[in-house]
py3Dmol code that shows the C-alpha trace and the ligand (Angstrom):
import py3Dmol

protein = """\
ATOM      1  CA  MET A   1    -146.486 -22.485 -17.512  1.00  0.00           C
ATOM      2  CA  MET A   2    -146.693 -25.733 -19.414  1.00  0.00           C
ATOM      3  CA  ILE A   3    -149.647 -27.939 -18.610  1.00  0.00           C
ATOM      4  CA  LEU A   4    -149.049 -31.650 -18.840  1.00  0.00           C
ATOM      5  CA  TYR A   5    -152.187 -33.493 -19.775  1.00  0.00           C
ATOM      6  CA  SER A   6    -153.038 -36.839 -21.254  1.00  0.00           C
ATOM      7  CA  TRP A   7    -155.769 -39.284 -22.116  1.00  0.00           C
ATOM      8  CA  GLY A   8    -155.388 -42.880 -21.106  1.00  0.00           C
ATOM      9  CA  THR A   9    -157.181 -46.178 -20.784  1.00  0.00           C
ATOM     10  CA  LYS A  10    -156.939 -48.691 -18.027  1.00  0.00           C
ATOM     11  CA  VAL A  11    -158.623 -51.943 -17.093  1.00  0.00           C
ATOM     12  CA  LYS A  12    -160.097 -52.288 -13.623  1.00  0.00           C
ATOM     13  CA  LYS A  13    -161.444 -55.344 -11.841  1.00  0.00           C
ATOM     14  CA  SER A  14    -165.062 -54.779 -10.979  1.00  0.00           C
ATOM     15  CA  THR A  15    -166.678 -57.971  -9.678  1.00  0.00           C
ATOM     16  CA  TYR A  16    -165.302 -61.419  -8.897  1.00  0.00           C
ATOM     17  CA  LEU A  17    -167.015 -64.239 -10.814  1.00  0.00           C
ATOM     18  CA  GLY A  18    -165.241 -67.310  -9.467  1.00  0.00           C
ATOM     19  CA  LEU A  19    -162.872 -69.980 -10.719  1.00  0.00           C
ATOM     20  CA  ARG A  20    -163.739 -71.063 -14.234  1.00  0.00           C
ATOM     21  CA  PRO A  21    -161.955 -73.083 -16.897  1.00  0.00           C
ATOM     22  CA  CYS A  22    -160.125 -70.881 -19.400  1.00  0.00           C
ATOM     23  CA  ALA A  23    -159.525 -72.528 -22.768  1.00  0.00           C
ATOM     24  CA  ASN A  24    -156.606 -70.218 -23.434  1.00  0.00           C
ATOM     25  CA  CYS A  25    -154.840 -70.845 -20.098  1.00  0.00           C
ATOM     26  CA  ASP A  26    -155.730 -74.546 -20.076  1.00  0.00           C
ATOM     27  CA  GLY A  27    -157.060 -74.767 -16.557  1.00  0.00           C
ATOM     28  CA  TYR A  28    -159.073 -72.962 -13.914  1.00  0.00           C
ATOM     29  CA  THR A  29    -158.467 -69.262 -13.527  1.00  0.00           C
ATOM     30  CA  HIS A  30    -160.132 -66.419 -11.674  1.00  0.00           C
ATOM     31  CA  TYR A  31    -162.811 -64.722 -13.697  1.00  0.00           C
ATOM     32  CA  TYR A  32    -163.838 -61.123 -13.260  1.00  0.00           C
ATOM     33  CA  LEU A  33    -166.150 -58.539 -14.605  1.00  0.00           C
ATOM     34  CA  PHE A  34    -163.717 -55.922 -15.889  1.00  0.00           C
ATOM     35  CA  ARG A  35    -164.275 -52.281 -16.550  1.00  0.00           C
ATOM     36  CA  GLN A  36    -162.369 -50.436 -19.239  1.00  0.00           C
ATOM     37  CA  VAL A  37    -161.901 -46.920 -18.003  1.00  0.00           C
ATOM     38  CA  ARG A  38    -160.961 -43.903 -20.092  1.00  0.00           C
ATOM     39  CA  TYR A  39    -159.411 -41.095 -18.116  1.00  0.00           C
ATOM     40  CA  PHE A  40    -158.104 -37.636 -18.598  1.00  0.00           C
ATOM     41  CA  SER A  41    -155.283 -36.456 -16.373  1.00  0.00           C
ATOM     42  CA  ILE A  42    -153.511 -33.205 -15.722  1.00  0.00           C
ATOM     43  CA  PHE A  43    -150.048 -33.472 -14.209  1.00  0.00           C
ATOM     44  CA  TYR A  44    -150.649 -37.195 -13.873  1.00  0.00           C
ATOM     45  CA  ILE A  45    -153.689 -36.665 -11.672  1.00  0.00           C
ATOM     46  CA  PRO A  46    -156.848 -38.194 -13.133  1.00  0.00           C
ATOM     47  CA  ILE A  47    -159.447 -35.457 -13.419  1.00  0.00           C
ATOM     48  CA  ILE A  48    -162.184 -37.091 -15.433  1.00  0.00           C
ATOM     49  CA  GLN A  49    -162.795 -40.786 -15.831  1.00  0.00           C
ATOM     50  CA  PHE A  50    -165.600 -42.735 -17.354  1.00  0.00           C
ATOM     51  CA  THR A  51    -166.336 -46.359 -18.116  1.00  0.00           C
ATOM     52  CA  LYS A  52    -165.859 -47.106 -21.768  1.00  0.00           C
ATOM     53  CA  SER A  53    -166.846 -50.757 -21.824  1.00  0.00           C
ATOM     54  CA  TYR A  54    -167.305 -53.920 -19.795  1.00  0.00           C
ATOM     55  CA  PHE A  55    -166.098 -57.424 -20.370  1.00  0.00           C
ATOM     56  CA  ILE A  56    -166.058 -60.690 -18.477  1.00  0.00           C
ATOM     57  CA  GLY A  57    -162.920 -62.741 -18.700  1.00  0.00           C
ATOM     58  CA  CYS A  58    -159.888 -64.509 -17.354  1.00  0.00           C
ATOM     59  CA  SER A  59    -157.663 -62.473 -15.023  1.00  0.00           C
ATOM     60  CA  SER A  60    -154.529 -64.338 -16.174  1.00  0.00           C
ATOM     61  CA  CYS A  61    -154.622 -63.887 -19.944  1.00  0.00           C
ATOM     62  CA  MET A  62    -157.276 -61.124 -19.972  1.00  0.00           C
ATOM     63  CA  ARG A  63    -159.249 -62.812 -22.728  1.00  0.00           C
ATOM     64  CA  GLY A  64    -162.944 -62.344 -22.451  1.00  0.00           C
ATOM     65  CA  THR A  65    -166.262 -61.371 -23.880  1.00  0.00           C
ATOM     66  CA  GLN A  66    -167.487 -57.836 -24.104  1.00  0.00           C
ATOM     67  CA  ILE A  67    -170.878 -57.198 -22.574  1.00  0.00           C
ATOM     68  CA  ASP A  68    -173.126 -54.163 -22.434  1.00  0.00           C
ATOM     69  CA  LYS A  69    -173.897 -51.944 -19.465  1.00  0.00           C
ATOM     70  CA  THR A  70    -177.190 -53.689 -18.658  1.00  0.00           C
ATOM     71  CA  ALA A  71    -175.565 -57.125 -18.585  1.00  0.00           C
ATOM     72  CA  ALA A  72    -172.713 -55.738 -16.462  1.00  0.00           C
ATOM     73  CA  LYS A  73    -175.220 -54.374 -13.969  1.00  0.00           C
ATOM     74  CA  GLU A  74    -176.881 -57.788 -13.761  1.00  0.00           C
ATOM     75  CA  TYR A  75    -173.525 -59.469 -13.100  1.00  0.00           C
ATOM     76  CA  LYS A  76    -172.706 -56.928 -10.383  1.00  0.00           C
ATOM     77  CA  GLU A  77    -175.993 -57.566  -8.631  1.00  0.00           C
ATOM     78  CA  ARG A  78    -175.893 -61.323  -9.049  1.00  0.00           C
ATOM     79  CA  TYR A  79    -172.324 -61.659  -7.779  1.00  0.00           C
ATOM     80  CA  ALA A  80    -172.506 -59.001  -5.066  1.00  0.00           C
ATOM     81  CA  ARG A  81    -172.324 -61.572  -2.278  1.00  0.00           C
ATOM     82  CA  PHE A  82    -170.301 -64.203  -4.109  1.00  0.00           C
ATOM     83  CA  PRO A  83    -167.337 -65.653  -2.148  1.00  0.00           C
ATOM     84  CA  THR A  84    -163.980 -63.931  -2.576  1.00  0.00           C
ATOM     85  CA  GLN A  85    -161.030 -65.104  -4.673  1.00  0.00           C
ATOM     86  CA  HIS A  86    -159.262 -66.160  -1.469  1.00  0.00           C
ATOM     87  CA  HIS A  87    -162.247 -68.264  -0.378  1.00  0.00           C
ATOM     88  CA  LEU A  88    -162.608 -69.846  -3.807  1.00  0.00           C
ATOM     89  CA  GLU A  89    -158.961 -70.954  -3.704  1.00  0.00           C
ATOM     90  CA  ARG A  90    -159.586 -72.710  -0.389  1.00  0.00           C
ATOM     91  CA  VAL A  91    -162.819 -74.296  -1.624  1.00  0.00           C
ATOM     92  CA  PHE A  92    -161.035 -75.506  -4.769  1.00  0.00           C
ATOM     93  CA  GLU A  93    -158.371 -77.202  -2.644  1.00  0.00           C
ATOM     94  CA  MET A  94    -161.028 -78.789  -0.429  1.00  0.00           C
ATOM     95  CA  ILE A  95    -162.838 -80.256  -3.439  1.00  0.00           C
ATOM     96  CA  GLN A  96    -159.569 -81.556  -4.891  1.00  0.00           C
ATOM     97  CA  THR A  97    -158.637 -83.218  -1.599  1.00  0.00           C
ATOM     98  CA  TRP A  98    -162.122 -84.710  -1.298  1.00  0.00           C
ATOM     99  CA  SER A  99    -162.066 -85.904  -4.907  1.00  0.00           C
ATOM    100  CA  ALA A 100    -158.601 -87.482  -4.610  1.00  0.00           C
ATOM    101  CA  LYS A 101    -159.828 -89.820  -1.887  1.00  0.00           C
ATOM    102  CA  LYS A 102    -160.951 -93.032  -3.471  1.00  0.00           C
ATOM    103  CA  GLU A 103    -161.527 -95.007  -0.354  1.00  0.00           C
ATOM    104  CA  GLY A 104    -163.307 -93.611   2.623  1.00  0.00           C
ATOM    105  CA  LYS A 105    -164.577 -90.735   0.528  1.00  0.00           C
ATOM    106  CA  GLU A 106    -167.073 -88.911   2.663  1.00  0.00           C
ATOM    107  CA  GLU A 107    -170.471 -88.041   1.382  1.00  0.00           C
ATOM    108  CA  LYS A 108    -170.787 -84.935  -0.718  1.00  0.00           C
ATOM    109  CA  ALA A 109    -173.169 -83.523   1.887  1.00  0.00           C
ATOM    110  CA  GLN A 110    -170.274 -83.466   4.335  1.00  0.00           C
ATOM    111  CA  LEU A 111    -168.066 -81.660   1.856  1.00  0.00           C
ATOM    112  CA  LEU A 112    -170.790 -79.075   1.291  1.00  0.00           C
ATOM    113  CA  GLN A 113    -171.086 -78.632   5.038  1.00  0.00           C
ATOM    114  CA  GLU A 114    -167.338 -78.029   5.365  1.00  0.00           C
ATOM    115  CA  ILE A 115    -167.437 -75.543   2.506  1.00  0.00           C
ATOM    116  CA  GLY A 116    -170.383 -73.828   4.176  1.00  0.00           C
ATOM    117  CA  LYS A 117    -168.219 -73.134   7.224  1.00  0.00           C
ATOM    118  CA  ILE A 118    -165.844 -71.070   5.083  1.00  0.00           C
ATOM    119  CA  CYS A 119    -168.141 -69.144   2.789  1.00  0.00           C
ATOM    120  CA  ASN A 120    -171.655 -68.819   1.491  1.00  0.00           C
ATOM    121  CA  PHE A 121    -172.709 -69.901  -1.984  1.00  0.00           C
ATOM    122  CA  SER A 122    -176.372 -69.065  -1.521  1.00  0.00           C
ATOM    123  CA  GLY A 123    -177.832 -68.109  -4.870  1.00  0.00           C
ATOM    124  CA  HIS A 124    -174.868 -69.820  -6.530  1.00  0.00           C
ATOM    125  CA  GLU A 125    -175.505 -73.431  -5.542  1.00  0.00           C
ATOM    126  CA  GLU A 126    -175.446 -74.477  -9.171  1.00  0.00           C
ATOM    127  CA  TYR A 127    -171.989 -72.994  -9.673  1.00  0.00           C
ATOM    128  CA  LEU A 128    -170.666 -74.967  -6.695  1.00  0.00           C
ATOM    129  CA  GLU A 129    -172.377 -78.178  -7.848  1.00  0.00           C
ATOM    130  CA  ASN A 130    -170.826 -77.826 -11.306  1.00  0.00           C
ATOM    131  CA  LEU A 131    -167.394 -77.061  -9.887  1.00  0.00           C
ATOM    132  CA  ILE A 132    -167.499 -80.179  -7.694  1.00  0.00           C
ATOM    133  CA  ALA A 133    -168.720 -82.336 -10.594  1.00  0.00           C
ATOM    134  CA  GLU A 134    -166.073 -80.985 -12.971  1.00  0.00           C
ATOM    135  CA  ILE A 135    -163.198 -81.432 -10.553  1.00  0.00           C
ATOM    136  CA  ASP A 136    -164.394 -84.896  -9.542  1.00  0.00           C
ATOM    137  CA  GLN A 137    -164.872 -85.924 -13.176  1.00  0.00           C
ATOM    138  CA  GLY A 138    -161.448 -84.598 -14.097  1.00  0.00           C
ATOM    139  CA  LYS A 139    -159.905 -86.650 -11.327  1.00  0.00           C
ATOM    140  CA  GLN A 140    -161.713 -89.795 -12.445  1.00  0.00           C
ATOM    141  CA  GLU A 141    -160.500 -89.292 -15.999  1.00  0.00           C
ATOM    142  CA  GLU A 142    -156.940 -88.859 -14.771  1.00  0.00           C
ATOM    143  CA  ALA A 143    -157.216 -92.031 -12.715  1.00  0.00           C
ATOM    144  CA  ALA A 144    -158.636 -93.915 -15.695  1.00  0.00           C
ATOM    145  CA  CYS A 145    -155.741 -92.760 -17.878  1.00  0.00           C
ATOM    146  CA  ILE A 146    -153.211 -94.024 -15.347  1.00  0.00           C
ATOM    147  CA  GLU A 147    -154.943 -97.374 -15.047  1.00  0.00           C
ATOM    148  CA  GLU A 148    -155.011 -97.837 -18.812  1.00  0.00           C
ATOM    149  CA  SER A 149    -151.339 -97.184 -19.416  1.00  0.00           C
TER     150      SER A 149
END
"""
ligand_1 = """\
1
ZN
Zn -156.909 -67.307 -19.449
"""
view = py3Dmol.view(width=600, height=400)
view.addModel(protein, "pdb")
view.setStyle({"model": 0}, {"cartoon": {"style": "trace"}})
view.addModel(ligand_1, "xyz")
view.setStyle({"model": 1}, {"stick": {}})
view.zoomTo()
view.show()
């Protein structure tokens, strides 16, 4: 009997790290902690698999930075209760809508309250603050460009 066996490598998403600007994609993309897995299969069934390396990067273009096991563990723990990709997409839209309003723009506290109804950023308040500031600044720059031309 012939035994079919092979070694392979695959990349697996491990932990979601939020929407972040990717220089390569030119915009916000979903960032993840990725795991590079090496596996051995017999008749296409994986028998042994082990993590070869970790990297954090953009899920669209897969560019990222390799990190060691200790750093990966820290990311996993730190982002264990981080909102999901689905929630982040909604939050992103909410901030954009809020930022687009020039007149009658509600207070940021109200926006934060609305966001709080959807998901919890506790422990990641700084990330949310930065995201709001970046989106709002981007919008202001766009508006300024339009006014100038
Ligand atoms: Zn990218």
